[in-house]
C-alpha positions, 0 to 999 in steps of 0.5 A: 538235245533238241531245240524244244529241250535246250534251255540255252537255245530257248532263252536265246531265241527269247531274247532275240525275239525281245530285242526284234532281231527275228523281225528284221529292220524296224521301220520308223512307223513301227516306232511311233503312233501318230494322228492328225486332226483337222478343224475345218470350222472358221471362227467368227470375224469377230470372235475373241482371243480367249475364244480362239484359243480354246478353239486351237486346245479343244482341237489339241484334246480331240486329237490327243483322245484319238492318238490315246485310243488309235490301234498305233499305240498297242505295238509301242506299248507291246515294245516296251511291255518287257522293260519291267522283266529286266531291271536295268532297261528302260525306254525313252520317248518323245511326244510332239504337238504340231499346229499347222495353220492351213489357210496362212503362209505361217509355219507350223508350230511345234513343240516335242517333249521327252519322256522315259519310262523305267521299270519302276513305273511298270511295276507301280502300274502293276500294283495298282491294276492288280494284274500281271499283263504287261501290256495292260500296265505298258499301255497305262504307262504309255497313256499317262507319259502321253497325256503329260507330254501333250500338255507340256508341249502345248505349255511350250506352244502357247506363246507361239499360238498367241503370236499366230493369233496376232498375225491372225494365222488361226482364222482359217482351217487348223491342223493339229498332228500329235506324235508319239515315238519311242526307242529303247535307251539300253 
């Protein structure tokens, strides 16, 4: 039997392709999507604390929108789109939000929230979207995990951001980096 007609070799080749053995070792950049957004508009000297908090939250929101729409997120979805095919596999991931105060000596404020992607979530998306395309379903699951992770990270960071405001660290340029990373959990 040749390669094209031998079902065992075909299935073995598919398994190797899914596990990434054919692609060689994966780089860390292949397993994450990251976007950095900066706000160079300095707030007024007499700006109130709620206005300054809204400035940082809007920056986090803009960064979230860019990472959710980035081209880097599609390979992440492709990485775990086959999770729904096997009932016992799932994936772990992390969403991190980092607030950098560029004109101040204060260290970055970083919040990290883990998430899981389970086959049931992909199956639920399949019923909701009424499509069997795994890339579409995986992308929806990943974006939902990203949104929940960004909100949870921001809630963790909020006391530290308020502390930075007391130090007036936010009165200069501010940058926000959001990173979503994915790894298999077997």
